C-alpha positions in Angstrom: 95.5 85.7 90.9 93.0 83.7 88.9 89.6 82.9 90.4 89.5 79.1 91.0 85.9 78.8 89.8 85.8 81.1 86.8 89.4 81.5 85.8 89.0 85.3 85.6 92.3 87.2 86.1 92.6 90.6 87.6 95.0 93.2 86.2 97.2 92.9 89.2 97.8 89.2 88.6 101.4 87.9 88.1 102.1 86.2 84.8 102.7 83.0 86.7 99.2 83.2 88.2 97.7 83.5 84.8 99.1 80.2 83.5 96.3 77.9 84.9 93.6 79.8 83.1 95.1 79.2 79.7 94.8 75.4 80.5 91.5 75.5 82.4 93.2 74.1 85.5 90.4 75.6 87.5 88.0 73.2 85.9 88.8 70.6 88.7 90.4 67.8 86.7 93.8 67.2 88.3 96.4 65.9 85.8 94.0 66.5 82.9 94.2 70.1 81.9 92.7 71.2 78.6 95.2 72.0 75.8 96.9 75.4 76.1 94.6 78.1 74.7 92.4 75.7 72.8 88.9 76.6 74.1 87.9 80.2 73.2 87.9 81.3 76.9 91.3 79.6 77.4 92.5 81.3 74.2 91.5 84.7 75.6 93.3 84.0 78.9 96.4 82.8 76.9 96.4 86.1 75.0 96.3 88.0 78.3 99.2 85.8 79.5 101.2 86.6 76.4 100.6 90.3 76.8 101.8 90.1 80.4 104.9 88.1 79.4 105.8 90.8 76.9 105.0 93.6 79.2 107.2 92.1 82.0 110.0 91.2 79.6 109.8 87.4 80.3 111.7 85.4 77.7 110.3 82.3 76.0 112.6 79.9 77.9 111.5 81.3 81.3 107.8 81.2 80.4 108.1 77.6 79.1 110.0 76.4 82.2 107.3 77.8 84.5 104.5 76.4 82.4 106.2 72.9 82.5 106.7 73.3 86.3 103.0 74.1 86.8 101.8 71.3 84.6 103.9 68.8 86.6 102.7 70.3 89.9 99.1 69.8 88.6 99.8 66.1 88.0 100.5 66.1 84.3 103.3 63.7 83.2 104.8 61.6 80.5 103.4 61.7 76.9 100.5 63.9 78.1 103.0 66.5 79.4 104.9 66.5 76.2 101.7 66.9 74.1 100.8 69.9 76.2 104.3 71.4 75.9 104.3 70.9 72.1 101.1 73.0 72.0 102.8 75.7 74.3 105.8 75.8 71.9 103.4 76.2 68.9 101.4 79.0 70.6 104.1 80.9 72.5 107.1 80.4 70.2 106.0 82.7 67.3 104.9 85.4 69.8 107.9 85.4 72.2 110.9 84.6 70.1 
């Protein structure tokens, strides 16, 4: 599980638990996550997430569905949600399809 103050992820963390770190959810801004993997620290966490997805055999569609679910649960909606998902497609699509 990701540490809620630093976003650091342990090796035993589930891929689902790694998603918030790639958006900086832990930064404490409900409904306003940073774009997926944009900041260098978030990008490093996004790369770890992608590595976990590949290792666990998670398909693009399953990963995207879970990311959308977590964004919505975090309070992201409407056009902002779609902007975040577009960035997710751009980053994950070439690496998981």
